[in-house]
C-alpha positions, 0 to 999 in steps of 0.5 A: 754292336748294339745300336747305343754303340753305333750311335756314339762312333765317331767318324773314324770308328764307323769307317773302320766298322764298315771296312772290317765288314765289307772290302769296298769301304777300305780305301775311304778308311783309309783316307779318313784315318790320315785325316783324323786326330787319333790318341796314343799311350805316352807323354810329350815333353814333361806334360802328364795326363792329356797332352796335345802335341805341339811343333817340336815336342819330344814324345815318348810312345808306350808300346804294347806286346801281343800274344807272340811276344812280339811289340806294337804300338797301339793308338786309338781312334777316340778317348772313350775306346783308350780309356776301355783299353786300359786298367789304370790312369795313363797319360796319352798324347792326342796327335794327327794320324798322319804325323803318328805314322811319320814319327813311327815310320819302321814300327808296327802300329795297332788301331783300337787292339782290345776293340771289337774292330781293330787294324794292324798297320805293317812298315810297308802298309804305313809307307803306301798310305803316306805316299798316297798309294792306297793299293797296289799301282796297277802293273802294265803287261803288253801282249805280244801281237802274234800271242794267242790269247784265249776269252771267256767267262768264269765257270764259277762267278766270283760274287763276293769280289764283284759285290764289292767292286760294285760298291766301290765304283759305284762310289767313283762317278768318273767310272761308266762300266765295268766287265769281267772275263777270264783269260789265258795266255799260254805264253806266261800263265800256267792257268787262266786267271780273272780280268777285270775292265774298267770304263771310266773317265778322268782320274783312272789311275786312283780307280785302278788303285782302289779297285785293285786293293778290294780285289787284293782282299776278295779274289777267290783263293787269293788268285792274281786277277788282273786289271785293265782300262777298257775304251772304245775303238781298241782291239784285244780286251776292249773290244772283247768286253764291248763287244762280247760281254754284259757289264756287272756294273753300270752307272746309273743315268741322273736323267730320270731323277733330273726329270722327277725333281723338275730339273730336265729340259723340256 
């Protein structure tokens, strides 16, 4: 994409491009999408050309077919993108993305299908988005008291996953630190797997959901990765992370910047 194209992007298109290139931006993309107005080929009532959807309108939405013959509903981030995707004049409807997802629930959709950056949405993913679940809800796993768990560091460092997580966690001011380990619980796992520990205040579940989404997109070879909360004074994984490892992410203090700008206390 050249500089001119980038300058013409709207907020949704910029967010989509960033999310396509870097998993850390995907949670923000989903939030931007749900708060955006999009364009869909079709009609509402008897209107032709540009129709803005009103409460109680009857809407007819066009389907396209993918290479395998399956139907998908195309929708577009801007009128310009829609017009660049069709070869003849067609009616279109302007509609909030959330409303589009609600009225088409159960059908697959495709955002900007003929553009350099696009995204297909399957029904299950749409359900998660509408319920506010960006990423999977963290699973709770209890380790029995007498279970022997081996902890260490991976011989092959998951650089891509760690880099994406670092970018994501930097957006959450309530996250203090994040850690990495390799864990083997022989009672339930055939082989070791990675564990990410996150130390945070406030809305921890939101952080875990978004981190889980990024991990799912970047885990080495699609291997399972556990996420856990790290807390001072706790035994087990928290103690290991805090006492025996160096965090791969640590929130930088703003103190030096405040002093530089003249806001610090004497």
